[in-house]
C-alpha positions as CSV (number, residue, x, y, z in Angstrom):
1,M,111.4,115.1,124.5
2,L,110.3,114.5,121.0
3,I,107.0,112.9,121.8
4,A,105.9,115.8,124.0
5,R,106.9,118.3,121.3
6,L,104.9,116.4,118.7
7,A,101.8,116.4,120.9
8,L,101.9,120.1,121.4
9,S,103.4,121.3,118.2
10,C,101.5,122.5,115.2
11,L,101.1,120.3,112.2
12,C,103.7,122.0,110.0
13,A,102.7,123.3,106.6
14,A,106.3,123.6,105.4
15,P,109.3,121.3,106.0
16,V,111.6,123.7,107.8
17,V,110.3,126.2,110.4
18,C,106.7,125.7,111.3
19,A,106.3,128.8,113.5
20,Q,107.4,131.1,110.7
21,N,105.0,129.7,108.2
22,L,101.7,129.2,110.0
23,P,99.8,131.7,112.1
24,Q,99.7,131.0,115.8
25,N,96.0,130.5,115.8
26,I,96.4,127.6,113.4
27,A,99.2,126.1,115.6
28,R,96.8,126.3,118.6
29,S,93.9,124.7,116.7
30,E,96.1,121.8,115.4
31,S,97.4,121.2,118.9
32,A,93.8,121.1,120.2
33,Q,93.0,118.5,117.5
34,L,94.9,115.6,119.2
35,P,92.4,114.7,122.0
36,G,89.6,114.4,119.5
37,L,91.7,112.3,117.2
38,L,92.6,110.0,120.1
39,A,88.9,109.5,120.9
40,T,88.2,108.7,117.2
41,Y,91.1,106.2,117.0
42,K,89.8,104.4,120.1
43,Q,86.3,104.3,118.7
44,I,87.5,102.8,115.4
45,H,89.8,100.4,117.2
46,A,86.9,99.1,119.4
47,H,84.6,98.6,116.4
48,P,86.7,97.1,113.6
49,E,85.2,95.8,110.4
50,L,86.4,93.1,108.0
51,S,87.3,93.7,104.4
52,H,84.3,94.3,102.2
53,F,82.2,95.2,105.3
54,E,83.6,98.7,106.3
55,A,80.1,100.3,106.4
56,N,80.5,102.2,109.8
57,T,84.1,103.1,109.4
58,S,83.6,104.5,105.9
59,A,80.5,106.5,107.1
60,L,82.6,108.0,110.0
61,L,85.3,109.0,107.6
62,A,82.9,110.5,105.1
63,E,81.1,112.6,107.8
64,E,84.5,113.9,109.1
65,L,85.5,114.9,105.6
66,R,82.2,116.7,105.0
67,Q,82.5,118.6,108.3
68,A,86.0,119.7,107.2
69,G,84.6,121.1,104.0
70,Y,85.4,118.4,101.5
71,T,83.1,117.3,98.7
72,V,82.5,113.7,99.6
73,T,81.4,110.7,97.6
74,D,81.0,107.3,99.4
75,H,80.4,103.7,98.2
76,V,83.2,104.2,95.6
77,G,84.4,100.9,94.2
78,V,83.1,97.8,92.4
79,Y,84.3,94.3,93.0
80,P,84.4,91.6,90.3
81,D,81.1,90.1,91.5
82,G,79.4,93.5,90.9
83,T,78.9,94.4,94.6
84,H,79.8,98.0,95.6
85,A,82.7,98.7,97.9
86,Y,82.8,101.2,100.8
87,G,85.5,103.5,99.3
88,V,85.4,107.2,100.3
89,V,86.7,110.1,98.2
90,G,86.9,113.6,99.6
91,I,87.9,116.5,97.2
92,L,89.1,119.9,98.3
93,K,90.0,122.3,95.5
94,N,92.2,125.2,96.4
95,G,93.0,127.0,93.1
96,A,95.4,126.0,90.3
97,G,98.1,123.5,91.1
98,P,98.8,119.7,91.3
99,T,96.4,117.1,92.4
100,L,97.6,114.9,95.3
101,L,96.0,111.6,96.3
102,I,96.4,110.9,100.0
103,R,95.4,107.4,100.8
104,G,94.4,105.6,104.0
105,D,92.9,102.1,104.4
106,M,90.0,101.2,106.8
107,D,89.6,97.4,107.1
108,A,90.5,95.1,110.0
109,L,91.6,91.4,110.3
110,P,89.9,88.2,111.5
111,I,92.0,88.0,114.7
112,V,90.8,87.8,118.3
113,E,92.5,90.8,120.1
114,E,94.7,90.0,123.1
115,T,96.3,93.3,123.9
116,G,94.2,93.9,127.1
117,V,93.9,97.7,126.4
118,A,90.7,99.4,127.7
119,Y,89.5,100.1,124.2
120,A,90.2,96.5,122.9
121,S,87.9,95.0,120.3
122,H,85.5,92.4,121.5
123,V,83.8,92.2,118.1
124,M,82.8,88.8,116.6
125,S,81.7,88.7,113.0
126,K,81.2,86.4,110.1
127,N,83.6,86.4,107.2
128,K,82.7,86.0,103.5
129,A,82.8,82.2,104.0
130,G,80.2,82.5,106.8
131,Q,82.6,81.5,109.6
132,E,82.4,83.2,113.0
133,V,85.7,85.1,113.6
134,G,87.1,87.6,116.0
135,V,87.8,91.0,114.4
136,M,90.8,93.3,115.3
137,H,92.7,96.2,113.9
138,A,95.8,94.2,114.0
139,C,97.4,96.1,111.1
140,G,96.8,99.6,112.3
141,H,94.3,100.7,109.8
142,D,92.5,102.5,112.7
143,V,95.7,104.6,112.9
144,H,95.7,105.2,109.2
145,T,92.0,106.3,109.1
146,T,92.5,108.6,112.0
147,V,95.7,110.2,110.6
148,L,93.8,110.7,107.3
149,I,91.1,112.6,109.1
150,G,93.7,114.8,111.0
151,T,95.6,115.4,107.7
152,A,92.4,116.4,105.9
153,R,91.5,118.8,108.6
154,T,95.0,120.3,108.6
155,L,94.8,120.9,104.9
156,A,91.4,122.5,105.1
157,A,92.6,124.8,107.9
158,N,95.8,125.9,106.1
159,R,94.6,126.7,102.6
160,S,96.9,129.7,102.4
161,A,99.9,127.4,102.6
162,W,99.1,125.3,99.5
163,Y,97.5,125.3,96.1
164,G,95.9,122.6,93.9
165,T,93.5,119.8,94.8
166,A,93.6,117.4,97.8
167,M,92.1,114.0,97.0
168,I,91.5,112.1,100.3
169,V,90.9,108.4,99.6
170,G,89.6,106.1,102.3
171,Q,90.3,102.7,100.8
172,P,88.4,99.5,101.7
173,S,89.6,95.9,101.5
174,E,93.4,96.4,101.7
175,E,93.7,93.1,103.6
176,T,92.2,91.2,100.7
177,I,94.2,93.5,98.4
178,D,91.3,94.1,96.1
179,G,90.1,97.5,97.4
180,A,92.3,99.7,95.2
181,K,91.4,97.7,92.2
182,A,87.7,98.0,93.1
183,M,88.0,101.8,93.3
184,L,89.8,102.1,90.0
185,A,87.2,99.7,88.4
186,D,84.6,102.2,89.5
187,H,86.4,104.9,87.4
188,L,88.1,106.7,90.2
189,Y,90.2,108.9,88.0
190,E,87.6,109.5,85.4
191,R,85.2,110.7,88.0
192,F,87.4,112.6,90.3
193,G,90.5,113.5,88.2
194,K,93.9,111.9,87.7
195,P,96.3,112.7,90.5
196,D,99.8,114.0,89.8
197,M,101.2,112.2,92.9
198,V,100.1,109.6,95.5
199,I,101.2,109.4,99.1
200,G,100.4,107.4,102.2
201,L,101.8,105.8,105.3
202,H,101.7,102.6,107.3
203,D,102.4,102.1,111.0
204,T,105.1,99.6,112.0
205,N,106.6,97.9,115.0
206,A,110.0,98.4,113.5
207,H,110.2,102.0,114.8
208,A,109.3,103.8,118.0
209,A,106.5,106.4,118.0
210,G,107.8,109.8,117.0
211,T,109.9,108.4,114.1
212,V,109.3,107.4,110.5
213,G,111.1,105.2,107.9
214,I,111.3,105.5,104.2
215,T,112.6,103.5,101.2
216,A,113.4,104.6,97.7
217,G,112.6,102.3,94.8
218,P,111.0,98.9,95.5
219,A,109.6,99.2,99.0
220,M,107.2,96.3,99.4
221,A,107.0,92.9,97.7
222,S,104.3,91.8,95.2
223,S,101.8,89.4,96.6
224,T,100.2,86.6,94.7
225,S,97.4,84.5,96.2
226,V,97.3,80.9,95.1
227,D,94.6,78.2,95.8
228,V,95.8,74.6,95.6
229,T,93.5,71.5,95.8
230,I,95.3,68.2,96.4
231,R,93.1,65.4,95.3
232,G,93.2,61.7,96.3
233,I,91.0,58.6,96.6
234,G,89.0,58.6,99.8
235,G,88.1,55.7,101.9
236,H,88.2,54.1,105.4
237,G,90.9,55.3,107.7
238,A,91.7,51.6,108.6
239,Y,92.5,50.7,105.0
240,P,94.6,53.5,103.5
241,Y,96.2,51.1,101.0
242,A,92.8,50.9,99.3
243,G,92.9,54.6,98.3
244,R,95.3,57.5,98.0
245,D,95.4,59.8,101.1
246,P,95.3,63.5,100.0
247,I,96.3,64.6,103.6
248,V,99.6,62.7,103.3
249,L,100.1,64.1,99.8
250,A,99.3,67.6,101.0
251,A,101.9,67.2,103.8
252,E,104.5,66.1,101.2
253,Y,103.6,69.0,98.9
254,I,103.9,71.6,101.7
255,L,107.4,70.3,102.6
256,Q,108.5,70.2,98.9
257,I,107.4,73.7,98.1
258,Q,109.7,75.1,100.8
259,T,112.5,74.3,98.4
260,I,111.3,76.8,95.8
261,V,112.8,79.7,97.6
262,S,115.9,77.8,98.9
263,R,116.7,75.9,95.7
264,E,114.9,77.5,92.7
265,E,115.0,81.2,93.4
266,D,118.1,83.4,92.9
267,P,119.1,84.3,96.5
268,R,119.7,87.9,95.4
269,D,116.0,88.1,94.5
270,P,114.0,87.7,97.7
271,A,110.9,85.6,97.7
272,V,108.5,83.9,100.2
273,V,106.0,81.0,99.9
274,T,103.6,80.5,102.8
275,V,100.7,78.1,103.3
276,G,98.4,80.1,105.5
277,D,95.3,77.9,105.4
278,I,94.6,74.1,105.1
279,H,91.3,72.2,105.1
280,G,90.7,68.6,104.6
281,G,88.6,65.8,106.1
282,T,85.5,65.6,108.2
283,K,86.2,62.8,110.7
284,R,89.3,61.0,112.1
285,N,88.6,57.6,110.6
286,I,87.7,58.8,107.1
287,I,90.3,59.5,104.3
288,P,88.9,62.5,102.4
289,D,88.9,62.9,98.7
290,E,90.7,66.3,98.7
291,V,92.6,68.8,100.8
292,K,92.5,72.6,100.0
293,L,95.4,74.9,100.6
294,E,95.5,78.7,100.5
295,L,98.9,80.2,99.8
296,T,100.5,83.7,99.8
297,T,103.6,84.2,97.8
298,R,105.9,87.3,97.7
299,A,108.5,88.5,95.2
300,F,110.3,91.6,94.0
301,S,110.5,90.7,90.3
302,D,108.3,89.2,87.7
303,K,110.9,86.5,87.2
304,G,110.8,85.6,90.9
305,R,107.0,85.5,90.9
306,Q,107.0,83.2,87.9
307,V,109.6,80.8,89.4
308,I,107.3,80.4,92.4
309,L,104.2,79.7,90.3
310,D,106.1,77.3,88.0
311,G,107.4,75.5,91.1
312,L,104.0,75.2,92.7
313,R,102.5,73.7,89.6
314,Q,105.4,71.3,88.9
315,M,105.6,70.0,92.4
316,A,101.9,69.5,92.6
317,A,102.1,67.4,89.5
318,G,105.1,65.5,90.9
319,V,103.2,64.6,94.1
320,A,100.3,63.2,92.1
321,T,102.6,61.3,89.8
322,S,104.5,59.7,92.7
323,A,101.1,58.5,94.1
324,S,100.1,57.0,90.7
325,L,97.0,59.1,90.6
326,P,95.0,59.1,87.4
327,A,95.0,62.3,85.3
328,D,91.5,63.3,86.6
329,K,92.8,63.3,90.2
330,F,95.8,65.6,89.6
331,P,96.0,68.7,91.8
332,T,94.7,72.1,90.7
333,V,96.8,75.2,91.2
334,T,94.8,78.4,90.7
335,V,96.1,82.0,90.9
336,D,93.6,84.4,92.5
337,E,94.4,87.5,90.5
338,A,91.7,89.5,92.4
339,E,93.7,89.0,95.6
340,S,97.1,89.7,94.2
341,T,99.1,93.0,93.9
342,P,102.3,94.2,92.3
343,V,105.4,95.5,94.0
344,T,105.0,98.8,95.8
345,F,107.5,101.2,94.2
346,N,108.5,104.5,95.7
347,D,109.5,106.9,93.0
348,P,113.1,107.9,93.8
349,A,112.7,111.6,92.9
350,L,109.5,112.0,94.8
351,T,110.9,110.0,97.7
352,A,113.8,112.5,97.9
353,R,111.4,115.4,98.2
354,V,109.3,113.6,100.8
355,R,112.4,112.7,102.8
356,T,113.6,116.3,102.9
357,T,110.2,117.3,104.3
358,L,110.1,114.6,106.9
359,E,113.6,115.5,108.1
360,G,112.8,119.1,108.2
361,T,109.6,118.4,110.1
362,L,110.7,115.6,112.5
363,G,114.4,116.1,112.6
364,A,116.9,114.0,110.5
365,A,117.6,111.7,113.5
366,N,114.0,110.6,113.5
367,V,113.8,109.6,109.8
368,Y,115.2,106.2,109.0
369,T,116.2,104.5,105.8
370,D,114.4,101.2,105.7
371,P,115.2,98.1,103.7
372,P,112.5,96.8,101.3
373,A,109.8,94.8,103.1
374,M,108.4,91.4,102.2
375,G,105.0,92.6,103.3
376,S,102.7,93.7,100.5
377,E,100.3,96.6,99.9
378,D,97.9,97.6,97.2
379,V,98.5,101.3,97.5
380,G,100.9,101.0,94.6
381,V,98.0,100.1,92.3
382,F,96.8,103.8,92.4
383,G,100.2,104.9,90.9
384,L,100.7,102.0,88.5
385,E,97.2,102.4,87.0
386,A,98.1,105.8,85.5
387,H,101.9,105.9,85.8
388,V,101.6,108.4,88.7
389,P,104.7,108.7,91.0
390,S,104.0,107.4,94.5
391,V,105.6,107.3,97.9
392,Y,104.5,105.2,100.9
393,F,106.4,105.6,104.1
394,W,106.5,103.9,107.6
395,L,105.1,105.4,110.7
396,G,106.7,104.3,114.0
397,A,104.0,103.1,116.4
398,M,105.6,101.5,119.4
399,Y,105.8,102.8,122.9
400,P,109.3,104.3,123.0
401,D,110.3,102.7,126.4
402,R,109.0,99.3,125.4
403,F,110.7,99.6,122.1
404,A,114.0,100.5,123.6
405,A,113.9,97.6,126.1
406,A,113.0,95.1,123.3
407,T,115.8,96.5,121.1
408,A,118.3,96.2,123.9
409,Q,117.4,92.5,124.0
410,G,117.6,92.1,120.2
411,K,113.8,91.6,119.9
412,L,110.9,93.2,118.2
413,L,107.6,94.0,119.9
414,P,104.5,92.2,118.5
415,G,103.8,93.5,115.0
416,P,101.0,93.7,112.5
417,H,98.8,90.7,111.9
418,T,99.3,89.5,115.5
419,S,96.8,89.5,118.4
420,H,99.2,91.6,120.6
421,F,99.9,94.4,118.1
422,E,99.6,97.6,120.3
423,P,100.5,101.0,118.9
424,D,101.2,103.9,121.3
425,P,98.2,106.0,120.2
426,E,98.9,109.6,121.2
427,P,102.5,110.1,119.8
428,T,101.7,107.8,116.8
429,L,98.8,109.9,115.8
430,A,100.5,113.2,116.4
431,T,103.6,112.1,114.4
432,G,101.4,110.7,111.6
433,V,99.3,113.8,111.1
434,Q,102.3,116.1,111.4
435,A,104.3,114.0,108.9
436,L,101.6,113.4,106.4
437,S,100.3,117.0,106.5
438,A,103.8,118.4,106.1
439,V,104.5,116.2,103.1
440,A,101.1,116.9,101.5
441,I,101.5,120.7,101.8
442,S,105.1,120.6,100.7
443,L,104.0,118.8,97.5
444,L,101.0,121.1,96.8
445,Q,103.1,124.2,96.0
């Protein structure tokens, strides 16, 4: 059975025959690493931290890297408001050769966990707006951080198998997609060197544990955050004719913008417009003066992105015009560039190399070709900033038996950003460390 083999196998240094390339003592040490990684994963999972607040998680990662022999710098990253981020950079030099940036993210989401696992999060915290929220690793960044630790250890223990520089990057604030930008704004490459390649992985409910998926070319959509304020003329709830109700106008607007994708976008160019947050009013019998909406939009092309933004602005103006609002009451549509990110693009040539390693390590039957995803990531910013080829692949994380049962019914198990997202820890971590380590060592030749 693949899962049992993964748990007991060494974390291969080369893509073909592990036993012929690594000493038996390294194989045994890597097999012994899994119980400790499992404990680390559960610790991180039970103590999640929101974006911009990853103090304990980053400290844990930094200490693990120091113990593995890396030169570590923490608090790397500066946000636009001048505050420092909790980015971690570990450098391990091993002679002449390429520099490889291996990235993992650390932050959690404002979600109350409902998995019922023994190590579930019961953390409550305040977000940047001061609201009390539950906190959960509902996107698997606990998996990513733990896999990053295991991979860093594997590289340190197998220096005879590779040459160059391993740059381990623990990135904060992926969920607000401003963490990569913050680290680059803090002169990441000027301080630690420009990498020749960037790699990383993300767990998924689309594959069972023990398998991976990969996409060449555009892999994940761009994400653009947009804030819209629909304004009106407030008053008494009993006399709506005396004002202009922004709640009704907001409802009309939300319905209208659904036609941007269905009627404005080229159907061959995928796009998404989602209103994820709406706030308006203070009491049931008071018509407020304004309603605030927070949107996320996704696209795979600059043209598609612009069609969405143009549609949002035009339809906002149209709603105001139809309500006969004065010019000073027209809606505002503001793009939050700090919380936006470009398309994640997997360099085709580098993707082919990574795929060969994955197939040699896990077996070709366990490496899937995935379609582009509408989800977004800021990992691509590390490559785009300096025109560095990058590859980001998917790590299967679902319990194989549950996944098979759901697949037989044509269903997916609960995925990222849901309160029931539950990876199968042991085989997921084993496969993640094995896959990422094998890819890293194969590229550092």
